[in-house]
N, C-alpha and C positions, 0 to 999 in steps of 0.2 A: 832627752832636748840637748845634751849636748853636742850631739852627733848630729841634729838638723843645724846647730847654729855654724857649726865651723863650715859642714857644707854649704848652708846657705851663704855665709857672709865670701867666705874661699871659693865660691859659684858666678856671685855677686864682682867682686872685685878680677878675677878673669877674666868672663867677658867684658867687665869693661873695660881693658889694653885698646887701644885702639887701634888696630892692626894697618888696616886701609888706610890712613889718617899717616900714620905714622912711614909706611912703607911710601903713599905718590905722596908724602914731604920730600921726603927723600931725593925724588925728582921734580921737584920743584912746583907742585902741584899738591892743592886742597879739594878733595875730593867732596867736600861739601858744599863749596862753591861753583863746580863746573859740573855741566852734566845735567845724570836727574839728582845730585846733591844728595844721592846716597850713597855713605862711605861703606863701599862694602866689593864683592870682588868686580861684580859684572859692570859699574858704576868705571871702577879701577882700569879694568878691561878697555873697555868703550875708547878711556881716555891716555891709560898711556900700551895698552898691548898689554897680552897675552904673559910674556915675560915677566913683567913689572906682576900683574894682577894673579900667579902661583900663589907668591908668599904670602899673599893674603887669604885666598885661598884656604894653602893648609894651617893657618893660621887661624881662620877666625872658626872655621870645624873643628882642630885643637882643641882652641877656649871650652866647648861643650864638653866633649871627651873627657877633657882634664879635669873640669869641675862632677861630671861623673864619676869617673874615677873615687876622686876624694870622696861622696857621697858614700861610696861602693864599700872603700876600706875602714870610717870612720863608725861605721855599720857595720861590722863585724864581713862583709863582701858573703852577702847570702846568695845567691844565685842556682837554676837548676845546672843542669848534666850538657844545660847547649847554653847558659850560660846567660841565660833568661834573670834579669833582675828578679827577686821574691821576696818573701817575711821580710822583716827589720829594714830590709836595703833597699825597700822601696820608694819611702818616703824621704829621704835623705836623698836619696840618686832625683827622681823628680825636682824636688824641690832644689837639689843643686842646678838641676837643666837649668829649668824655669830662673832661678835667679844671674844663670850665668848671659840666658836669650834676653834677660832684663839688662843684663849691663852693660850688655851687647849694645840693645836699643836705647838706653841711657845710660853710656857712659858716664863714670863720673870723672876720668880724667878726661876727657875731652865734655865738659862743658853739658850734658847728656843729649849730647845730640849725634845720634848712630847709623846702625842698621836696622834691617829688617829682619836679622835674625834668622834668616834659616838654614844659611850653615854651621850656625853652634847649635840649631836644633839634631842637624843631620848626626853632627860629631856626639849628642848626647845619647842620640838611638843606636849608633855604635854603640853604646856600654849597656845601655837599658834593655835589645833584644837582637845579638851580635845577628844570630839568623835571618831574621827581620831587614836588617841594616844591607847583609850579603846582599840578598833577594832585592831588593830597592837599588841594591844600584847596578847590578844584572838585567834591570828590568830599564833602569835610564842608560845603560852600555845600547842594549837593543836595540830601542827605541831611536835612540839620539845618529846610530847609524841606518837605522831602516829609513829616518825621515830628512837624515842629513839637517837634524836640528838638537845639538846639547840642552837649550832651554826648554825644549817639550817633552825632552827625556827626563830634565831634573822633576819639572812639572811636576808632570807623571810619577816619578817616583817618591817626589812627598808629600801627595796624595794618597801613593797607593800605597805607605808607611802602618796607618792604623789595620788595612786590610791583610797587607801579608803577618802585621802581629800578629793577630788573631789567633791563626796558625800555631801560634808557641807561648801565648803567652792569655790569661783570660780576659774575660771581656773588659771588669775593674782597671785593667793597667791600659790597656787600652781604648777606655775614658778617661783616662790624665794622660796619654800623649794627644791626645785630642786639644785634652786642657794647654797643652805645650806647645799647640798649633793654631788656638786662639791669640798666641798671643802678638802669633806673626801677622795675624790677620787685623789685633787693633793695633798694631807697626804699619802697615800698609791704611791704614783707616787716617791716623793719623798722620802720615806722607802725605795723601790725597787730601786733606786739609790745611795744613802747609801751602801745599801746592794752588791751591786755591784761591789762599790767601795773596801770594807772589801774581 
């Protein structure tokens, strides 16, 4: 139980670090007040350019990875030969990533006004199922080059994660990954409602 608590609390605090807000404010902009008002990589890229957005991409992804690593190590680092989380590490790792995604979406350090958690999810998957993550990145690059759209490649990669994970993990873990993706959907729905009010 202690490992789960440590994983969840650490995950939420890591997720709550408002990377996009900190980076954009260094350039005199609050991403929550411009563009699509989403404090994440895409909005920062649109407002300030790729160079300013790269640290946001790296930071938001790292939040999920670090949270997952905390969950992994406090639970004894149980993985298969391919590095896929298993056994006693499953619950702490998944809960840590979920907490990081919740922290990114509703950050305690930024007035609970956060982003969509997509990159934080991706960072968590890098630990949850490394081979699926690598294949998803390969799919992203391949599709992006084929259609000349990073956005299309990224969407395919994210939605393809559960399918790719089925090659390396039991269906129960794939279902848990689907649960993480539901958090992304919840945040998108909340953002859409907020946009209508404006």
